[in-house]
N, C-alpha and C positions, 0 to 999 in steps of 0.2 A: 360512536356519532354516527350521524349519515351523510356521507359525502361522498364525491365521484369516485367509483371503484378504482382501484390501484392499476397502474401499468407496470409489467414487468419488462426489463428491460430485455428485448427480444433477441440483441445480438449477443445476451451472454452465454448460452448455450448453443446458439446455432451450430458451431463448429466445434473440433477439439484441432487444437495444435500440436504438434510431435515436439517435445521439448527434452533435453539430456537429465538425466536422473544426477544429483549432485554426487561428487566424488568423496572417498573418505580422507582426502591427506590432511595435514594441518598446515599451519605458515611456516615450519622450519625449510631453509632452503634445501635441507637432505630430501625430506618428504615430497616436497615440490617436484625436484627432480624424477623421484619414483612415479610421482603421478602421471609425468608427462609419457613414461615408458608402458605404463598401465593401458589393459586394453579399453578400446574407446566404450564410454558409459552406453548403455540401452537406451532406446526410446521409449517415453511412456505417454498418455494421454493426460493432456491439460487442457483446462478451461480456457477459451478464448475469451479475456477481458476487454471491453469494450471501453475506447479512450475517449470520452465527450469532453474530457476535462485537460488533462496535459499528460506527457509522458509518451515514452516510444512503446511501440508493441513488443509483448516478450521474447519474440524470435527476432528482435531488430538486434543488428551489432553496434548500432548507434546508441552512445550513452544518453542515459535519461537523465534531466535536469534533477540537481537533487531537490528533495521536496521534504517538508514536514509533515509527517503521518499525523501530527495531531492537529494540523490545520484544519480551520472549519470555517473558513472564509465566507463573511455574510456582507451582501452588497451595503454600500455607503450608502447615508441619507436618512432623512426622517424613517422611524418606522411607526408601526400600529401598536398604540399603547395595549399591554395586556389586557386590560378590561376589556378592550372592544376587539378582541379575537373571538370572534364567533362565524360558523359555518353558514351557510344559506340557512340550510336546513339542520336541525339537529342540533346538538352540543358537542364539545371537545372534551377527552378525558383529561384528567390530571396531567399525566405525563405528557400528552399531546400538546397540552397548551404551556406546560413547562418547555417543551423542545421550541414551540414557536415564539416564543418570550424573545424580543429582540433580533427576530430572524426576517418578520414580515414587512416589507418596503410598503410606504404608503401608497394607497391605491391597488394594492395587490389581494388577491384572494388566498385569504390562509388556509384556505383547504388546498389551492395548489400547491404553496410551499410544503404542507404537511405531507402531501401525496409524492413529492420529490424526495423527502426523507425515507418514507415507506419503501419506494423505489430502490433507494440504496442499500436499506436492511436487505430486500428481496435480491439484490444482486449480490452482495457480500455471501448470504445465505447459498444462494445457487452456485455461487463459483466456488466456494468452500467446500461444497458438498462433493463436488467432483475431483477438486485438487486445491486444497488448503494453501499449499504454497503459491498457488496463483492469485488466490484471494489477498493474504498477506503482502505479495509484492505489488498487485493492483492498488493497495492502500498506501503503500509505501511511494509508490511513484506517483500517484495523483489520478491515477486512470480510474479510481474510485473514489470521487471526490466527495467531500462533507461526512466522512465517515463518522468522525470523532461524535459529533452531534447525534446523529442518528443511531449509532449504537448505543452511546450512553442513555439516550431518553427513550428510544424506539424499540431497540433489539437488543437488550443485553445480553441474550443468549450468544453473541457472537464477540463478548468482550474478550475472550481468549485472543481471537483471530487479531483484533484492534490492538491488545498489549504487545503481540510478538511485533506488530508493525511500527509501534511507537518507538522500538528500542532498536529498529532497522535503519537502512539509509540505500538510497538508489546509487546506481554507477554515478561516477562523476569523480571530483579532485576535492580534497579534504584536507585542514589542518587538524590534525589529531586533537580532540578535548576542545576546540573551538567551535564556535556556532557558525553553522555555513549560512549562506545568503537566504537560502529559502527555509532556514530554522532547522534543520538536521544536525546533530553532532554525533560525530564518530568517536566512541571511547574505545578503551583497551579492553580485548576480550576477542572471544573465539565467535568467527561470523560464518553463516552458510549462504553460500549462492542460490538464489532462487529460480529456478527456471532459466538456468544460463544457456547462453548461444555455446557452439563448438568454438568460438573466438573470446570466449571468455578469460582475459588476463588483468592481472593486477600488479599494483607495486604497494610495497609498504617499508617506507624509508628507503633503504639501498635494495630491498628484497624484491624479486619479482618471481611470479608464478603464474600458472594456469590453473591451479587446485581449485576445486570448487569450496574449499574451507579454509580459512585463512586464520592466524592468530595477530592480532595486532597488540604489540606489548606496550608497557607503559614506556619504554624509550623510543617508541616509534613516533616521529613528526609529524608525518605526511601520508596520506594512503588515496590511491587512483585505482580505479577499474574501469574496465570497458567489456561491452558484451557480455557481464555478467547478470544485467538487469536490477536486481535488488540483492540486498544482503539482511540476514535476519540473525540476531544474536543469540547465541546457545546458552543454556544454562541461565536463564535469567531468573 
């Protein structure tokens, strides 16, 4: 189609933030203690993820509100019928029209809505090229918004990043196995902290630790973490 050129988010790769590489500890109490005595992780360059929507900066020790990685919120109200989705000039491709269906509020230029989806794809790709963990964490926390629809319809080459985000969760307090307020569900398994801070700490039931890898067992009822930014499940 012919429509206004895409604007790539300028802040995505403007700076690189120093982050801590995830340690190799498991969720056991003994291994958590060993992790505390191990040398401090080295720093590595990480893409700085912009936060136009919600969520804390990857380097912040403050918890991020639990977010549903699969969320693809669309503004409420009347939408432009699919049959009327046409740009000012040219035409939309089939996949572009599929993406736009049900997403364009009345009175809104569908090309502008499409551009936002394309910019989301650009942001994911550029961040993932530098630091895939930062891209996954950005989707999990909502710093990269609208990822599910954009990836599904506009940039399926980023489906591995989206898939990793959909089984992860952000810093916060959870009841294991229950759906959190924002839609995330923490299930038993082994998780790795993404771009954690030096203050990363968690409690899993009665266990507590600072390791950057934790195993949540079937017997674990609650999980809480602070300063770990986001968690990605291993062995999906």
